[in-house]
N, C-alpha and C positions, 0 to 999 in steps of 0.2 A: 779151929779155928772159924767165928763168925766169919759169916762170908757179907761182904764188902754190899750195900743196895745203892744203885745207881736211882738219883730221883729225876722223874719224867721232865724234860723242860714245858715248861706255861704254854699252853695255846695261844697262838697269837690271836688278839681281836682286834678287828677291825676299826679306826677308828670312824664314829660318827661323819666325819665329813668323808670320808670314801665316795669316788666317784661310783654309783654303779649303772650310769650310761653313758652315750656316746665316747666310750672309751677307744682310745688309739690302737690300733692294729701293727702298728708298724714300731712301738718303742720298744730303746733297749739301752740298755746300761753296759758304758767301756769300762772295764777293770784300769785300771793305773798299772796296776802289774799283774803278772796271770803266769802260774807257774804250770799249769796245766794245758796251757797254747790257747783259754778262752779268749777270746775277741771280743765277743760283742753276748749281752746276757737277755734274752728276749722277757719283755716285760709290757709285752700289747694284749690289750684281749679280756683283760679281766681288772677289778678296781685294786686288788694286792695281790702280791709274791712273798712269800715268804725266803730267805736266804738264808741255808745251814747244810752242815754235811752229817744229817740225819737221813735217811730215806723219808721222810714225813713234810720237809723241805720241798718246796715247788722247783725251786735251782739247788739243784743239790752243786756244792764245790767240798771235793775231797781232799783238804789239807787240814795240816794239826792245827795251820794256824788260825781255823775260822771255827765258831763254836758251834755245839749244836743247830740253836735259832741264831744267828749272827746277826741279823735285822731283814728287816720287810722293806722293801719297795711299793710307794701306796699309792698312787694316782688321787690327786687334789680334784673335787667337784670345778673347779676354775681352771684344769687344762696343767697344774706345773703337780711332778713328781715327786715326792718327799720320800726320804732315806732313812729308816728310824731304828734305832739302833734297839 
């Protein structure tokens, strides 16, 4: 039987509007529900964070409902944070 090949997830490319300076150090996301007890996900200090269930994600959430590269939290130059699926 042929071995099933698993395609690697696409690499996240931050949008052009991603903030590169004056980033908040204390920013966090608060999940609406959490099965592993996570209360806050720290997202301060760099322009974007990939959230997923693979080791290459910045924030690892090991749950079957989370895709390998589930989403990204991106700091906008104007101070807002966007979650991109």
